[in-house]
N, CA and C atoms of all chains as a GROMACS GRO file, in nm:
protein
  498
    1MET      N    1  -5.290   6.344   5.250
    1MET     CA    2  -5.280   6.226   5.338
    1MET      C    3  -5.399   6.136   5.316
    2ASP      N    4  -5.373   6.010   5.290
    2ASP     CA    5  -5.486   5.918   5.270
    2ASP      C    6  -5.539   5.874   5.406
    3SER      N    7  -5.666   5.834   5.409
    3SER     CA    8  -5.720   5.789   5.538
    3SER      C    9  -5.667   5.652   5.568
    4SER      N   10  -5.559   5.645   5.644
    4SER     CA   11  -5.503   5.515   5.677
    4SER      C   12  -5.598   5.442   5.769
    5PRO      N   13  -5.594   5.310   5.767
    5PRO     CA   14  -5.679   5.232   5.860
    5PRO      C   15  -5.644   5.263   6.005
    6GLU      N   16  -5.518   5.299   6.028
    6GLU     CA   17  -5.478   5.331   6.165
    6GLU      C   18  -5.552   5.454   6.214
    7LEU      N   19  -5.561   5.552   6.127
    7LEU     CA   20  -5.630   5.676   6.162
    7LEU      C   21  -5.779   5.652   6.182
    8GLN      N   22  -5.838   5.570   6.092
    8GLN     CA   23  -5.979   5.535   6.105
    8GLN      C   24  -6.006   5.468   6.238
    9ARG      N   25  -5.920   5.375   6.273
    9ARG     CA   26  -5.938   5.302   6.398
    9ARG      C   27  -5.926   5.397   6.516
   10PHE      N   28  -5.829   5.485   6.508
   10PHE     CA   29  -5.809   5.584   6.614
   10PHE      C   30  -5.933   5.670   6.630
   11LEU      N   31  -5.987   5.720   6.518
   11LEU     CA   32  -6.104   5.807   6.525
   11LEU      C   33  -6.225   5.733   6.581
   12GLN      N   34  -6.242   5.607   6.541
   12GLN     CA   35  -6.350   5.525   6.597
   12GLN      C   36  -6.338   5.515   6.748
   13GLU      N   37  -6.215   5.484   6.793
   13GLU     CA   38  -6.189   5.470   6.935
   13GLU      C   39  -6.221   5.598   7.010
   14GLU      N   40  -6.174   5.709   6.956
   14GLU     CA   41  -6.195   5.836   7.025
   14GLU      C   42  -6.343   5.872   7.026
   15LYS      N   43  -6.413   5.835   6.920
   15LYS     CA   44  -6.557   5.860   6.915
   15LYS      C   45  -6.628   5.781   7.023
   16GLN      N   46  -6.589   5.654   7.038
   16GLN     CA   47  -6.644   5.571   7.146
   16GLN      C   48  -6.619   5.635   7.282
   17LYS      N   49  -6.494   5.674   7.304
   17LYS     CA   50  -6.457   5.733   7.433
   17LYS      C   51  -6.539   5.859   7.459
   18ALA      N   52  -6.562   5.937   7.354
   18ALA     CA   53  -6.638   6.061   7.371
   18ALA      C   54  -6.782   6.031   7.407
   19MET      N   55  -6.839   5.926   7.346
   19MET     CA   56  -6.976   5.888   7.377
   19MET      C   57  -6.989   5.842   7.521
   20ILE      N   58  -6.890   5.765   7.566
   20ILE     CA   59  -6.891   5.719   7.705
   20ILE      C   60  -6.876   5.837   7.800
   21ALA      N   61  -6.784   5.927   7.769
   21ALA     CA   62  -6.764   6.044   7.855
   21ALA      C   63  -6.891   6.127   7.863
   22GLU      N   64  -6.961   6.138   7.751
   22GLU     CA   65  -7.083   6.216   7.752
   22GLU      C   66  -7.189   6.150   7.840
   23MET      N   67  -7.201   6.017   7.830
   23MET     CA   68  -7.300   5.946   7.911
   23MET      C   69  -7.268   5.958   8.059
   24VAL      N   70  -7.141   5.940   8.095
   24VAL     CA   71  -7.103   5.953   8.235
   24VAL      C   72  -7.133   6.094   8.285
   25GLY      N   73  -7.100   6.193   8.203
   25GLY     CA   74  -7.124   6.332   8.243
   25GLY      C   75  -7.270   6.362   8.263
   26LYS      N   76  -7.351   6.319   8.168
   26LYS     CA   77  -7.494   6.347   8.175
   26LYS      C   78  -7.557   6.276   8.294
   27LEU      N   79  -7.519   6.147   8.311
   27LEU     CA   80  -7.576   6.068   8.421
   27LEU      C   81  -7.534   6.123   8.557
   28THR      N   82  -7.407   6.162   8.569
   28THR     CA   83  -7.362   6.218   8.696
   28THR      C   84  -7.441   6.344   8.729
   29SER      N   85  -7.464   6.425   8.627
   29SER     CA   86  -7.539   6.548   8.648
   29SER      C   87  -7.680   6.520   8.697
   30GLU      N   88  -7.749   6.426   8.631
   30GLU     CA   89  -7.887   6.398   8.670
   30GLU      C   90  -7.895   6.328   8.804
   31CYS      N   91  -7.804   6.232   8.828
   31CYS     CA   92  -7.808   6.158   8.954
   31CYS      C   93  -7.766   6.248   9.070
   32TRP      N   94  -7.676   6.339   9.046
   32TRP     CA   95  -7.641   6.438   9.150
   32TRP      C   96  -7.767   6.514   9.192
   33ASP      N   97  -7.842   6.561   9.094
   33ASP     CA   98  -7.964   6.636   9.125
   33ASP      C   99  -8.064   6.550   9.201
   34LYS      N  100  -8.073   6.423   9.164
   34LYS     CA  101  -8.170   6.336   9.231
   34LYS      C  102  -8.128   6.297   9.372
   35CYS      N  103  -7.999   6.278   9.391
   35CYS     CA  104  -7.951   6.214   9.514
   35CYS      C  105  -7.889   6.308   9.618
   36ILE      N  106  -7.831   6.416   9.573
   36ILE     CA  107  -7.763   6.505   9.667
   36ILE      C  108  -7.855   6.623   9.691
   37THR      N  109  -7.942   6.608   9.789
   37THR     CA  110  -8.047   6.706   9.807
   37THR      C  111  -8.009   6.816   9.907
   38SER      N  112  -7.911   6.788   9.993
   38SER     CA  113  -7.872   6.892  10.089
   38SER      C  114  -7.732   6.946  10.056
   39THR      N  115  -7.685   7.037  10.139
   39THR     CA  116  -7.553   7.097  10.120
   39THR      C  117  -7.446   6.988  10.122
   40PRO      N  118  -7.355   6.992  10.026
   40PRO     CA  119  -7.250   6.888  10.022
   40PRO      C  120  -7.167   6.885  10.150
   41GLY      N  121  -7.144   6.763  10.202
   41GLY     CA  122  -7.066   6.746  10.323
   41GLY      C  123  -6.923   6.707  10.292
   42SER      N  124  -6.846   6.674  10.395
   42SER     CA  125  -6.707   6.637  10.371
   42SER      C  126  -6.693   6.493  10.326
   43LYS      N  127  -6.802   6.417  10.337
   43LYS     CA  128  -6.811   6.292  10.263
   43LYS      C  129  -6.956   6.261  10.237
   44PHE      N  130  -6.982   6.168  10.145
   44PHE     CA  131  -7.119   6.128  10.118
   44PHE      C  132  -7.171   6.044  10.232
   45SER      N  133  -7.298   6.062  10.267
   45SER     CA  134  -7.361   5.966  10.357
   45SER      C  135  -7.378   5.836  10.279
   46SER      N  136  -7.399   5.726  10.351
   46SER     CA  137  -7.414   5.599  10.280
   46SER      C  138  -7.541   5.602  10.195
   47SER      N  139  -7.644   5.673  10.237
   47SER     CA  140  -7.764   5.678  10.154
   47SER      C  141  -7.738   5.758  10.027
   48GLU      N  142  -7.656   5.861  10.036
   48GLU     CA  143  -7.623   5.939   9.915
   48GLU      C  144  -7.542   5.855   9.817
   49SER      N  145  -7.438   5.785   9.865
   49SER     CA  146  -7.356   5.708   9.770
   49SER      C  147  -7.433   5.589   9.715
   50THR      N  148  -7.519   5.530   9.799
   50THR     CA  149  -7.604   5.421   9.748
   50THR      C  150  -7.698   5.473   9.641
   51CYS      N  151  -7.756   5.588   9.668
   51CYS     CA  152  -7.848   5.648   9.571
   51CYS      C  153  -7.779   5.671   9.437
   52LEU      N  154  -7.657   5.723   9.441
   52LEU     CA  155  -7.584   5.749   9.316
   52LEU      C  156  -7.560   5.620   9.237
   53ALA      N  157  -7.515   5.516   9.306
   53ALA     CA  158  -7.489   5.388   9.238
   53ALA      C  159  -7.618   5.329   9.184
   54ASN      N  160  -7.724   5.333   9.266
   54ASN     CA  161  -7.854   5.283   9.222
   54ASN      C  162  -7.902   5.359   9.099
   55CYS      N  163  -7.884   5.490   9.103
   55CYS     CA  164  -7.930   5.576   8.995
   55CYS      C  165  -7.870   5.531   8.861
   56ALA      N  166  -7.739   5.508   8.860
   56ALA     CA  167  -7.674   5.465   8.736
   56ALA      C  168  -7.726   5.330   8.689
   57GLN      N  169  -7.742   5.237   8.784
   57GLN     CA  170  -7.787   5.103   8.745
   57GLN      C  171  -7.932   5.102   8.699
   58ARG      N  172  -8.016   5.179   8.765
   58ARG     CA  173  -8.156   5.188   8.722
   58ARG      C  174  -8.168   5.253   8.584
   59TYR      N  175  -8.076   5.342   8.556
   59TYR     CA  176  -8.074   5.405   8.423
   59TYR      C  177  -8.049   5.298   8.316
   60LEU      N  178  -7.957   5.207   8.345
   60LEU     CA  179  -7.930   5.097   8.251
   60LEU      C  180  -8.052   5.005   8.236
   61ASP      N  181  -8.114   4.970   8.350
   61ASP     CA  182  -8.235   4.887   8.345
   61ASP      C  183  -8.340   4.952   8.258
   62MET      N  184  -8.359   5.083   8.283
   62MET     CA  185  -8.461   5.157   8.211
   62MET      C  186  -8.430   5.158   8.062
   63THR      N  187  -8.303   5.173   8.026
   63THR     CA  188  -8.263   5.174   7.886
   63THR      C  189  -8.302   5.044   7.817
   64MET      N  190  -8.276   4.932   7.886
   64MET     CA  191  -8.311   4.803   7.828
   64MET      C  192  -8.461   4.787   7.813
   65LEU      N  193  -8.534   4.835   7.912
   65LEU     CA  194  -8.680   4.827   7.908
   65LEU      C  195  -8.734   4.907   7.790
   66ILE      N  196  -8.680   5.024   7.769
   66ILE     CA  197  -8.726   5.107   7.659
   66ILE      C  198  -8.694   5.041   7.525
   67GLN      N  199  -8.573   4.982   7.516
   67GLN     CA  200  -8.538   4.913   7.392
   67GLN      C  201  -8.634   4.799   7.362
   68LYS      N  202  -8.667   4.720   7.466
   68LYS     CA  203  -8.761   4.610   7.447
   68LYS      C  204  -8.897   4.662   7.403
   69LYS      N  205  -8.939   4.769   7.465
   69LYS     CA  206  -9.069   4.825   7.431
   69LYS      C  207  -9.071   4.871   7.286
   70PHE      N  208  -8.965   4.938   7.242
   70PHE     CA  209  -8.957   4.983   7.103
   70PHE      C  210  -8.960   4.864   7.009
   71GLN      N  211  -8.885   4.758   7.044
   71GLN     CA  212  -8.884   4.640   6.959
   71GLN      C  213  -9.022   4.579   6.949
   72SER      N  214  -9.095   4.570   7.061
   72SER     CA  215  -9.227   4.508   7.058
   72SER      C  216  -9.325   4.596   6.981
   73MET      N  217  -9.303   4.724   6.982
   73MET     CA  218  -9.392   4.814   6.908
   73MET      C  219  -9.371   4.804   6.758
   74GLN      N  220  -9.251   4.757   6.716
   74GLN     CA  221  -9.225   4.745   6.573
   74GLN      C  222  -9.286   4.620   6.514
   75GLN      N  223  -9.329   4.525   6.600
   75GLN     CA  224  -9.383   4.399   6.545
   75GLN      C  225  -9.534   4.398   6.522
   76MET      N  226  -4.107   7.679   6.275
   76MET     CA  227  -4.203   7.581   6.218
   76MET      C  228  -4.333   7.588   6.299
   77ASP      N  229  -4.446   7.598   6.230
   77ASP     CA  230  -4.570   7.607   6.305
   77ASP      C  231  -4.607   7.467   6.355
   78PRO      N  232  -4.685   7.459   6.462
   78PRO     CA  233  -4.712   7.329   6.525
   78PRO      C  234  -4.796   7.234   6.440
   79PHE      N  235  -4.850   7.283   6.331
   79PHE     CA  236  -4.941   7.197   6.256
   79PHE      C  237  -4.875   7.127   6.138
   80SER      N  238  -4.748   7.153   6.117
   80SER     CA  239  -4.683   7.079   6.010
   80SER      C  240  -4.570   6.998   6.066
   81SER      N  241  -4.545   6.885   6.004
   81SER     CA  242  -4.431   6.804   6.046
   81SER      C  243  -4.310   6.851   5.967
   82PRO      N  244  -4.192   6.818   6.015
   82PRO     CA  245  -4.072   6.868   5.945
   82PRO      C  246  -4.066   6.816   5.802
   83SER      N  247  -4.032   6.904   5.710
   83SER     CA  248  -4.025   6.859   5.571
   83SER      C  249  -3.894   6.786   5.549
   84PRO      N  250  -3.897   6.687   5.465
   84PRO     CA  251  -3.778   6.600   5.448
   84PRO      C  252  -3.658   6.676   5.390
   85SER      N  253  -3.684   6.765   5.300
   85SER     CA  254  -3.572   6.844   5.249
   85SER      C  255  -3.592   6.988   5.293
   86GLY      N  256  -3.493   7.068   5.283
   86GLY     CA  257  -3.510   7.208   5.322
   86GLY      C  258  -3.583   7.285   5.216
   87GLY      N  259  -3.624   7.215   5.112
   87GLY     CA  260  -3.672   7.276   4.987
   87GLY      C  261  -3.791   7.366   4.999
   88SER      N  262  -3.910   7.314   4.972
   88SER     CA  263  -4.026   7.401   4.953
   88SER      C  264  -4.076   7.456   5.085
   89SER      N  265  -4.124   7.578   5.079
   89SER     CA  266  -4.188   7.636   5.198
   89SER      C  267  -4.337   7.606   5.188
   90GLY      N  268  -4.413   7.648   5.283
   90GLY     CA  269  -4.557   7.622   5.281
   90GLY      C  270  -4.589   7.501   5.366
   91GLN      N  271  -4.715   7.483   5.396
   91GLN     CA  272  -4.758   7.380   5.490
   91GLN      C  273  -4.739   7.242   5.434
   92THR      N  274  -4.681   7.154   5.512
   92THR     CA  275  -4.683   7.013   5.479
   92THR      C  276  -4.798   6.950   5.557
   93ILE      N  277  -4.850   6.840   5.505
   93ILE     CA  278  -4.960   6.773   5.572
   93ILE      C  279  -4.905   6.699   5.694
   94PRO      N  280  -4.969   6.718   5.810
   94PRO     CA  281  -4.916   6.652   5.930
   94PRO      C  282  -4.919   6.500   5.919
   95SER      N  283  -4.823   6.436   5.983
   95SER     CA  284  -4.823   6.291   5.985
   95SER      C  285  -4.939   6.243   6.073
   96ALA      N  286  -4.972   6.116   6.056
   96ALA     CA  287  -5.084   6.060   6.133
   96ALA      C  288  -5.058   6.071   6.282
   97ASP      N  289  -4.935   6.047   6.323
   97ASP     CA  290  -4.904   6.051   6.467
   97ASP      C  291  -4.926   6.190   6.526
   98VAL      N  292  -4.878   6.290   6.451
   98VAL     CA  293  -4.894   6.428   6.497
   98VAL      C  294  -5.042   6.461   6.508
   99LEU      N  295  -5.117   6.420   6.407
   99LEU     CA  296  -5.260   6.448   6.404
   99LEU      C  297  -5.330   6.382   6.522
  100MET      N  298  -5.298   6.255   6.546
  100MET     CA  299  -5.362   6.182   6.656
  100MET      C  300  -5.330   6.248   6.790
  101ASP      N  301  -5.207   6.291   6.807
  101ASP     CA  302  -5.171   6.359   6.932
  101ASP      C  303  -5.248   6.488   6.949
  102GLN      N  304  -5.262   6.562   6.841
  102GLN     CA  305  -5.336   6.688   6.848
  102GLN      C  306  -5.481   6.663   6.884
  103VAL      N  307  -5.542   6.562   6.821
  103VAL     CA  308  -5.682   6.530   6.850
  103VAL      C  309  -5.697   6.493   6.997
  104LYS      N  310  -5.606   6.408   7.046
  104LYS     CA  311  -5.615   6.367   7.186
  104LYS      C  312  -5.602   6.486   7.280
  105THR      N  313  -5.509   6.574   7.251
  105THR     CA  314  -5.490   6.691   7.336
  105THR      C  315  -5.613   6.779   7.335
  106GLN      N  316  -5.668   6.801   7.216
  106GLN     CA  317  -5.784   6.889   7.206
  106GLN      C  318  -5.905   6.827   7.274
  107LEU      N  319  -5.922   6.697   7.261
  107LEU     CA  320  -6.033   6.629   7.327
  107LEU      C  321  -6.019   6.639   7.479
  108ALA      N  322  -5.898   6.614   7.528
  108ALA     CA  323  -5.876   6.620   7.673
  108ALA      C  324  -5.910   6.759   7.724
  109GLN      N  325  -5.870   6.859   7.648
  109GLN     CA  326  -5.899   6.996   7.689
  109GLN      C  327  -6.049   7.025   7.687
  110ALA      N  328  -6.116   6.974   7.585
  110ALA     CA  329  -6.261   6.996   7.575
  110ALA      C  330  -6.334   6.928   7.692
  111TYR      N  331  -6.294   6.805   7.725
  111TYR     CA  332  -6.354   6.736   7.839
  111TYR      C  333  -6.334   6.817   7.967
  112ALA      N  334  -6.210   6.864   7.987
  112ALA     CA  335  -6.178   6.938   8.109
  112ALA      C  336  -6.262   7.065   8.119
  113GLU      N  337  -6.276   7.135   8.008
  113GLU     CA  338  -6.355   7.259   8.009
  113GLU      C  339  -6.501   7.231   8.039
  114GLU      N  340  -6.554   7.124   7.979
  114GLU     CA  341  -6.693   7.091   8.005
  114GLU      C  342  -6.715   7.051   8.150
  115PHE      N  343  -6.622   6.972   8.204
  115PHE     CA  344  -6.633   6.929   8.343
  115PHE      C  345  -6.628   7.050   8.437
  116PHE      N  346  -6.538   7.139   8.409
  116PHE     CA  347  -6.526   7.261   8.489
  116PHE      C  348  -6.659   7.336   8.491
  117GLU      N  349  -6.719   7.349   8.373
  117GLU     CA  350  -6.844   7.422   8.361
  117GLU      C  351  -6.957   7.355   8.438
  118THR      N  352  -6.962   7.222   8.430
  118THR     CA  353  -7.065   7.147   8.503
  118THR      C  354  -7.050   7.166   8.653
  119VAL      N  355  -6.928   7.147   8.703
  119VAL     CA  356  -6.904   7.161   8.846
  119VAL      C  357  -6.937   7.303   8.892
  120ARG      N  358  -6.900   7.399   8.811
  120ARG     CA  359  -6.927   7.538   8.847
  120ARG      C  360  -7.076   7.561   8.863
  121SER      N  361  -7.152   7.511   8.766
  121SER     CA  362  -7.296   7.530   8.769
  121SER      C  363  -7.360   7.460   8.889
  122LYS      N  364  -7.323   7.333   8.910
  122LYS     CA  365  -7.382   7.255   9.020
  122LYS      C  366  -7.352   7.319   9.155
  123CYS      N  367  -7.228   7.359   9.175
  123CYS     CA  368  -7.188   7.409   9.306
  123CYS      C  369  -7.239   7.550   9.331
  124PHE      N  370  -7.257   7.624   9.226
  124PHE     CA  371  -7.322   7.755   9.242
  124PHE      C  372  -7.464   7.736   9.291
  125THR      N  373  -7.533   7.640   9.232
  125THR     CA  374  -7.670   7.609   9.273
  125THR      C  375  -7.676   7.565   9.418
  126LYS      N  376  -7.582   7.475   9.457
  126LYS     CA  377  -7.589   7.418   9.592
  126LYS      C  378  -7.542   7.515   9.700
  127CYS      N  379  -7.444   7.597   9.670
  127CYS     CA  380  -7.373   7.669   9.775
  127CYS      C  381  -7.400   7.819   9.783
  128ILE      N  382  -7.436   7.878   9.672
  128ILE     CA  383  -7.460   8.023   9.674
  128ILE      C  384  -7.610   8.045   9.665
  129THR      N  385  -7.675   8.036   9.780
  129THR     CA  386  -7.821   8.045   9.776
  129THR      C  387  -7.868   8.190   9.790
  130LYS      N  388  -7.793   8.272   9.864
  130LYS     CA  389  -7.828   8.412   9.877
  130LYS      C  390  -7.702   8.496   9.858
  131PRO      N  391  -7.675   8.534   9.732
  131PRO     CA  392  -7.549   8.605   9.705
  131PRO      C  393  -7.534   8.732   9.786
  132GLY      N  394  -7.422   8.742   9.857
  132GLY     CA  395  -7.394   8.860   9.937
  132GLY      C  396  -7.292   8.949   9.868
  133THR      N  397  -7.232   9.038   9.944
  133THR     CA  398  -7.135   9.130   9.884
  133THR      C  399  -6.998   9.068   9.867
  134SER      N  400  -6.975   8.949   9.926
  134SER     CA  401  -6.854   8.872   9.901
  134SER      C  402  -6.883   8.727   9.937
  135LEU      N  403  -6.791   8.638   9.900
  135LEU     CA  404  -6.808   8.497   9.935
  135LEU      C  405  -6.780   8.478  10.084
  136SER      N  406  -6.879   8.424  10.154
  136SER     CA  407  -6.857   8.400  10.297
  136SER      C  408  -6.768   8.278  10.316
  137GLY      N  409  -6.718   8.260  10.438
  137GLY     CA  410  -6.636   8.142  10.470
  137GLY      C  411  -6.714   8.014  10.450
  138SER      N  412  -6.843   8.016  10.490
  138SER     CA  413  -6.921   7.893  10.475
  138SER      C  414  -6.948   7.864  10.329
  139GLU      N  415  -6.968   7.969  10.250
  139GLU     CA  416  -6.986   7.948  10.106
  139GLU      C  417  -6.860   7.889  10.044
  140SER      N  418  -6.744   7.943  10.082
  140SER     CA  419  -6.617   7.892  10.028
  140SER      C  420  -6.595   7.747  10.064
  141SER      N  421  -6.618   7.711  10.190
  141SER     CA  422  -6.595   7.570  10.226
  141SER      C  423  -6.699   7.481  10.162
  142CYS      N  424  -6.822   7.532  10.147
  142CYS     CA  425  -6.923   7.454  10.076
  142CYS      C  426  -6.876   7.423   9.935
  143ILE      N  427  -6.823   7.525   9.868
  143ILE     CA  428  -6.778   7.506   9.730
  143ILE      C  429  -6.664   7.403   9.723
  144THR      N  430  -6.569   7.413   9.814
  144THR     CA  431  -6.460   7.315   9.817
  144THR      C  432  -6.514   7.174   9.833
  145ARG      N  433  -6.605   7.156   9.928
  145ARG     CA  434  -6.661   7.023   9.950
  145ARG      C  435  -6.740   6.978   9.828
  146CYS      N  436  -6.814   7.072   9.772
  146CYS     CA  437  -6.897   7.040   9.656
  146CYS      C  438  -6.812   6.988   9.540
  147VAL      N  439  -6.702   7.054   9.513
  147VAL     CA  440  -6.614   7.010   9.404
  147VAL      C  441  -6.564   6.868   9.431
  148GLU      N  442  -6.517   6.845   9.556
  148GLU     CA  443  -6.469   6.711   9.592
  148GLU      C  444  -6.580   6.607   9.576
  149ARG      N  445  -6.698   6.640   9.626
  149ARG     CA  446  -6.808   6.543   9.618
  149ARG      C  447  -6.849   6.516   9.473
  150TYR      N  448  -6.849   6.619   9.390
  150TYR     CA  449  -6.890   6.598   9.252
  150TYR      C  450  -6.792   6.508   9.179
  151ILE      N  451  -6.664   6.528   9.205
  151ILE     CA  452  -6.563   6.439   9.146
  151ILE      C  453  -6.584   6.297   9.195
  152GLU      N  454  -6.613   6.284   9.324
  152GLU     CA  455  -6.640   6.152   9.381
  152GLU      C  456  -6.765   6.091   9.317
  153ALA      N  457  -6.868   6.171   9.298
  153ALA     CA  458  -6.992   6.122   9.236
  153ALA      C  459  -6.964   6.071   9.096
  154THR      N  460  -6.880   6.142   9.021
  154THR     CA  461  -6.844   6.098   8.886
  154THR      C  462  -6.781   5.960   8.890
  155GLY      N  463  -6.696   5.936   8.989
  155GLY     CA  464  -6.634   5.805   9.003
  155GLY      C  465  -6.734   5.696   9.037
  156ILE      N  466  -6.826   5.727   9.128
  156ILE     CA  467  -6.929   5.630   9.166
  156ILE      C  468  -7.014   5.592   9.046
  157ILE      N  469  -7.056   5.692   8.968
  157ILE     CA  470  -7.137   5.665   8.850
  157ILE      C  471  -7.059   5.582   8.747
  158SER      N  472  -6.935   5.621   8.718
  158SER     CA  473  -6.853   5.545   8.622
  158SER      C  474  -6.842   5.400   8.662
  159ARG      N  475  -6.808   5.376   8.790
  159ARG     CA  476  -6.791   5.238   8.835
  159ARG      C  477  -6.922   5.163   8.827
  160ALA      N  478  -7.033   5.227   8.864
  160ALA     CA  479  -7.163   5.159   8.859
  160ALA      C  480  -7.200   5.124   8.715
  161LEU      N  481  -7.168   5.212   8.622
  161LEU     CA  482  -7.200   5.185   8.481
  161LEU      C  483  -7.115   5.072   8.426
  162PHE      N  484  -6.989   5.062   8.466
  162PHE     CA  485  -6.900   4.968   8.399
  162PHE      C  486  -6.873   4.842   8.477
  163SER      N  487  -6.930   4.829   8.594
  163SER     CA  488  -6.921   4.699   8.658
  163SER      C  489  -7.054   4.629   8.657
  164ALA      N  490  -7.154   4.690   8.593
  164ALA     CA  491  -7.285   4.625   8.585
  164ALA      C  492  -7.280   4.522   8.474
  165HIS      N  493  -7.273   4.394   8.509
  165HIS     CA  494  -7.271   4.289   8.407
  165HIS      C  495  -7.409   4.233   8.390
  166ARG      N  496  -7.458   4.240   8.267
  166ARG     CA  497  -7.594   4.188   8.243
  166ARG      C  498  -7.589   4.065   8.155
   0.00000   0.00000   0.00000
Protein backbone atom coordinates (compact mmCIF):
# COMPACT_ATOMS: atom_id res chain seq x y z
CA MET A 1 0.00 0.00 0.00
CA ASP A 2 1.43 3.35 -0.97
CA SER A 3 1.22 6.23 1.48
CA SER A 4 -1.77 8.00 0.03
CA PRO A 5 -2.13 11.70 0.83
CA GLU A 6 -5.42 10.82 2.48
CA LEU A 7 -3.65 8.54 4.92
CA GLN A 8 -0.93 11.13 5.56
CA ARG A 9 -3.53 13.75 6.30
CA PHE A 10 -5.39 11.38 8.58
CA LEU A 11 -2.22 10.53 10.52
CA GLN A 12 -1.35 14.22 10.87
CA GLU A 13 -4.83 14.92 12.21
CA GLU A 14 -4.71 12.08 14.68
CA LYS A 15 -1.27 13.17 15.82
CA GLN A 16 -2.61 16.66 16.48
CA LYS A 17 -5.56 15.26 18.39
CA ALA A 18 -3.24 13.08 20.46
CA MET A 19 -1.06 16.08 21.34
CA ILE A 20 -4.10 18.05 22.42
CA ALA A 21 -5.45 15.15 24.46
CA GLU A 22 -2.10 14.80 26.17
CA MET A 23 -1.98 18.50 27.05
CA VAL A 24 -5.52 18.47 28.42
CA GLY A 25 -4.75 15.36 30.44
CA LYS A 26 -1.53 16.68 31.88
CA LEU A 27 -2.99 20.10 32.67
CA THR A 28 -6.09 18.65 34.30
CA SER A 29 -3.88 16.48 36.47
CA GLU A 30 -1.69 19.37 37.62
CA CYS A 31 -4.53 21.85 38.07
CA TRP A 32 -6.54 19.28 40.01
CA ASP A 33 -3.63 18.95 42.42
CA LYS A 34 -3.30 22.71 42.73
CA CYS A 35 -6.96 23.58 43.05
CA ILE A 36 -8.84 20.69 44.64
CA THR A 37 -7.27 20.62 48.05
CA SER A 38 -10.07 19.05 50.09
CA THR A 39 -12.28 15.98 49.74
CA PRO A 40 -14.27 16.15 46.49
CA GLY A 41 -17.83 17.38 47.02
CA SER A 42 -21.01 16.86 45.04
CA LYS A 43 -20.15 19.96 43.09
CA PHE A 44 -17.21 22.31 42.79
CA SER A 45 -17.22 25.43 44.90
CA SER A 46 -16.97 28.58 42.81
CA SER A 47 -13.42 29.11 44.05
CA GLU A 48 -12.48 25.59 42.92
CA SER A 49 -13.94 25.97 39.42
CA THR A 50 -12.46 29.45 39.09
CA CYS A 51 -9.09 28.10 40.16
CA LEU A 52 -9.25 25.36 37.52
CA ALA A 53 -10.09 27.80 34.72
CA ASN A 54 -7.44 30.26 35.90
CA CYS A 55 -4.90 27.47 36.11
CA ALA A 56 -5.35 26.56 32.44
CA GLN A 57 -5.20 30.17 31.28
CA ARG A 58 -2.15 31.01 33.38
CA TYR A 59 -0.46 27.97 31.91
CA LEU A 60 -0.97 29.47 28.45
CA ASP A 61 0.33 32.87 29.61
CA MET A 62 3.36 31.20 31.10
CA THR A 63 4.00 29.27 27.88
CA MET A 64 4.08 32.48 25.88
CA LEU A 65 6.36 34.13 28.41
CA ILE A 66 8.79 31.25 28.24
CA GLN A 67 8.77 31.33 24.44
CA LYS A 68 9.54 35.06 24.46
CA LYS A 69 12.32 34.53 26.95
CA PHE A 70 13.87 31.78 24.83
CA GLN A 71 13.65 33.98 21.74
CA SER A 72 15.34 36.90 23.51
CA MET A 73 18.07 34.60 24.77
CA GLN A 74 18.86 33.51 21.21
CA GLN A 75 19.61 37.08 20.09
CA MET B 1 -11.31 -13.85 7.58
CA ASP B 2 -9.08 -12.20 10.15
CA PRO B 3 -9.93 -8.59 11.06
CA PHE B 4 -6.72 -7.21 9.63
CA SER B 5 -7.27 -8.03 6.02
CA SER B 6 -9.86 -6.70 3.66
CA PRO B 7 -11.78 -9.11 1.46
CA SER B 8 -9.74 -10.29 -1.48
CA PRO B 9 -11.24 -9.52 -4.86
CA SER B 10 -11.08 -13.06 -6.12
CA GLY B 11 -11.36 -16.24 -4.11
CA GLY B 12 -7.88 -17.04 -5.36
CA SER B 13 -4.80 -16.63 -3.22
CA SER B 14 -4.76 -17.23 0.50
CA GLY B 15 -2.57 -15.25 2.86
CA GLN B 16 -2.84 -11.72 4.17
CA THR B 17 -3.98 -8.95 1.90
CA ILE B 18 -2.93 -5.42 2.76
CA PRO B 19 -5.77 -3.58 4.51
CA SER B 20 -7.45 -0.76 2.66
CA ALA B 21 -6.86 2.77 3.87
CA ASP B 22 -10.37 2.98 5.32
CA VAL B 23 -9.97 -0.19 7.34
CA LEU B 24 -6.61 1.00 8.60
CA MET B 25 -7.94 4.42 9.60
CA ASP B 26 -10.83 2.84 11.48
CA GLN B 27 -8.48 0.53 13.32
CA VAL B 28 -6.20 3.41 14.29
CA LYS B 29 -9.14 5.44 15.54
CA THR B 30 -10.47 2.55 17.59
CA GLN B 31 -7.09 1.80 19.10
CA LEU B 32 -6.47 5.45 19.93
CA ALA B 33 -9.88 5.79 21.57
CA GLN B 34 -9.15 2.75 23.65
CA ALA B 35 -5.72 4.03 24.64
CA TYR B 36 -7.18 7.39 25.71
CA ALA B 37 -9.87 5.64 27.75
CA GLU B 38 -7.34 3.41 29.50
CA GLU B 39 -5.09 6.32 30.33
CA PHE B 40 -8.00 8.38 31.65
CA PHE B 41 -9.16 5.49 33.79
CA GLU B 42 -5.68 5.16 35.25
CA THR B 43 -5.43 8.88 36.01
CA VAL B 44 -8.81 9.00 37.73
CA ARG B 45 -7.98 5.89 39.70
CA SER B 46 -4.74 7.38 40.95
CA LYS B 47 -6.20 10.80 41.82
CA CYS B 48 -9.21 9.43 43.65
CA PHE B 49 -7.19 6.89 45.56
CA THR B 50 -5.06 9.76 46.80
CA LYS B 51 -8.04 11.92 47.73
CA CYS B 52 -10.40 9.34 49.19
CA ILE B 53 -8.48 6.42 50.65
CA THR B 54 -6.40 8.12 53.29
CA LYS B 55 -6.35 5.30 55.86
CA PRO B 56 -6.98 1.95 54.18
CA GLY B 57 -9.19 -0.27 56.32
CA THR B 58 -10.30 -3.86 55.98
CA SER B 59 -12.96 -2.86 53.42
CA LEU B 60 -14.18 0.23 51.59
CA SER B 61 -16.31 2.29 53.94
CA GLY B 62 -19.52 3.99 52.80
CA SER B 63 -17.88 7.39 53.03
CA GLU B 64 -14.92 6.18 50.99
CA SER B 65 -17.26 4.80 48.32
CA SER B 66 -19.27 8.01 48.04
CA CYS B 67 -16.06 10.03 48.03
CA ILE B 68 -14.83 7.98 45.10
CA THR B 69 -18.09 8.44 43.19
CA ARG B 70 -17.97 12.19 43.71
CA CYS B 71 -14.28 12.27 42.87
CA VAL B 72 -14.82 10.57 39.51
CA GLU B 73 -17.64 13.00 38.66
CA ARG B 74 -15.58 16.01 39.71
CA TYR B 75 -12.51 14.88 37.78
CA ILE B 76 -14.55 14.49 34.61
CA GLU B 77 -15.99 17.93 35.25
CA ALA B 78 -12.49 19.34 35.83
CA THR B 79 -11.38 17.92 32.48
CA GLY B 80 -14.22 19.81 30.82
CA ILE B 81 -13.37 23.07 32.60
CA ILE B 82 -9.72 22.80 31.55
CA SER B 83 -10.59 21.93 27.92
CA ARG B 84 -12.96 24.87 27.62
CA ALA B 85 -10.48 27.26 29.26
CA LEU B 86 -7.73 26.14 26.87
CA PHE B 87 -9.82 26.43 23.72
CA SER B 88 -11.80 29.54 24.35
CA ALA B 89 -8.75 31.59 25.28
CA HIS B 90 -8.30 33.88 22.29
CA ARG B 91 -5.02 35.71 22.24
